[in-house]
Phi, psi and omega in degrees: 000130182263132176052041174278144184257103174289122188300334179288336184303320182300330183266003182252007183077015182267170179299171179065031182282147178229187181299136178205160178258125180284142174289163180301138180083004184288329182258109181302141176230167179307135186261143176290180182300148180290148176268127181243130179228160174284140175282121186229192179304145179087353176243099180265019176289125179292151179275155176301146179295321184248108182299343183279344184288164183303132176091356180257139178258201177301161181308135180083005178235161175229139181274113180293145175089359181261172178300326181287343177271059192218038176243156182307145180237163179280119182298144177244014181100347177290132180236145176235142183236143176275135176234019177236157177303324173222117174253106188291144177250123186252158181290331182198186183252008185271178185291344180253020183299150174235182189253135171272325185168207182203160173258156174257151180310133180098343179293136177239124185230159175293141180227158179226130176264192001285160179298137177254107182260131176209187184295339179273351182199096181293332180282343180104136176272141173235142172285144173233162179272148357275355180195163171099168184232141181235139182267127174287142180155226180291340183262339185209156181210157171268354181274102182285354175266006177305137182305320182295322178300317180289320181294328185253024186288340178281120187259156178294149177265129182249152169086002184241286180213236179288143181285340180223173163284135181240154177215152175247150179297139176278188183303322172252104186298156181283155169281150177265092177284141177255358172208166181293120179276147174286167179300319180294323181291321178299314183290328176294320182281319192248353187085197181290119185244356187302310182296318181297316180294320180295321180293321179295317179305316181291321184294324184292338178271340180266340181250011176081003183290334183303326181293326178290323182285335185072195179267103181295134177259203177283163175298150178298154185303325185290351176264346185287158178079017179073017183282136175284154177290138176263105185282150180295156173301129177100350176281133179304135179247127182261163178303128183265135170258204185298312182228000183219168181243036178094172179272143176294156179293151172301149180064019175290152170242146185232138169259128190243129182263332182220145169238145180202167180252137179210126180055039179073016184230145178269131180237161172231146175255121183278168179298334178270009175066039168260141177265117183238145176282124185290339178288351175262016181229170169245114180294134183278129170264111185301144175298136176271355179293144173201161177280204184222140171285149182239120185284168183299327180268011177245192179177193172276157013276157170231138181248149171239128183285115183256011177246148177280352182228087182227148181245155166263142182238158179228148179271122177283112185296330181288314185259349184060026177256152178269131179225150182299146180241330183172176185264161177242146181279154177301129179068015177292131177281137179230124179277135185244158176272338186101347177279149181230166174229154178306145181099003177083038181253139176247136179280136177269161181291344176264012173093001177264192181221151169230157178274148182290330182295134178073023181232140175254120188249129174264105184277164173294146178287144174254359174209160189227142172290161187295335182277356182277072181223156173055231180252022180293127176276140175203158181245130182252107187244123178256122178288318182295320182272343185058051182229158175225133173235127174267130182240150161246107188062244180248014178253123178285140180238345180202142177222140182200174175261148180226175170235115177259191186300137183296347177280003177058238182269013181288177181283117181300341178283344187241330182225172182280075178244158177275135180298142180249148180142195181246126185224180174226141175293125183242346176208140182229142184220126180307321175198144180204147185279134176240148170226136182274086186292335187265333185213106185277001180286346182210138174055047178261127176055050181268112184282132174052058170304133189280143168049066182271131179229106184275139179231343180196117179048238181268016183262135182213159162270139177199156174293156185224125182247357185258358172207166180226045184253033183297133188107354176231149176296142184203331192274180172274002180142334176289165175263107181281130180242146172296151184307313181295319177298316182296322179293319181294311183295326179302319182282339185272322186282167174250150003286151178286138172260107182302152177300136181097334177277159178254338179204158178220149181236139172199107185270008183237334191230029181281163177300138180287136175244113182250112184244129184214182181291000000 
């Protein structure tokens, strides 16, 4: 996606910022006197070596709330919960604090007191693991029975494929209900829905979608009794009608945390806590395509089968002839030894052969960029080949196909092309909303795009649930990844997003992204 505006970017000090509301504690203010306590049992944070350095107190003590008070601690059972769309995590509690990352509403993490109250946080700062400070107030609470905590208790899944169930708006987009509508209210808002709902019910069993939806149960307790959903601080609020907040935009995408049945109809609760009728959507079936990990004793080349009709071959030892052994799947990764045979055959690492025709081969590099040293992580992305290889130094560890900007090698300032050069990943988000402000034909108003990794202005690597064209140009400029690939790379690259966090920022030590022709 080219020049897509990740809504979190505006709040991260990155380009393309627009009006936004800062979470509590976002604007540093003069800090009251520091709180000093003795380091005692239950606190395994090491003390600074030099008591005279910033943040260190008298010998045997540690100054709470400082940058030095920023190592993992032993939990004592105290928990803190996010009740804002973004609850910022800060480096310290002082006036020059910066951000480590943020929590998403519903996240519950270990916390350590005592609360540090100052002009920047009247509710008190708490340390969380593995580092950072969170301000109690509109963004966070110690009350785990808070309605927002219960409503957002379903957390994204990391490391596998898509973090949520996803859906796209159907030809007639769904209404965003803010409480459970009665059957009469549904018909008043949408007209006669019985035939439409019955057809959807039948379709999900014939197209395999029922397995994705699982067995829908009853609505969650917090929706019963006609109660409206209480949205987290920072979530966009739309004009309310009797039971809904308007119809979703065409081509919208939704991340869904819960599915349930109500009044004979299947509904989903989105991450933004809108209740949508699933029969007004197309449930996303995640792409099964993915690249391949490369072991220490392996390497490039790796081939991807780009034909729908390709065979695996075996060498007949008696006749020394090549003969078919079986078929290969479209875009299947095949590891090669680098050896070839006459007729355009490549030897595979398992002793078979493939034909060069209809195959995209990622060859070993014959030259290296200066940063390809030691254990430095970096991503090698080719626009012409539409490939990505993850390296540690000069050893490849993962190879896959991607979709870069549809403008190919064009000027990113003039066409939907991916920017070229050397960059670093500086912010990562488990999921974040993007909207295609310049071209609504693709990627418009996509809620919670999975595993977003920003490396330059509005350009990011991210998972993609709205197409399955990996290996071809497709995006507005971002690097589109298949769901499984995006989940793998998100956990591999730096900065690391600790478990329970929703995003992390680091403008100095991110994984290098090298994009070329």
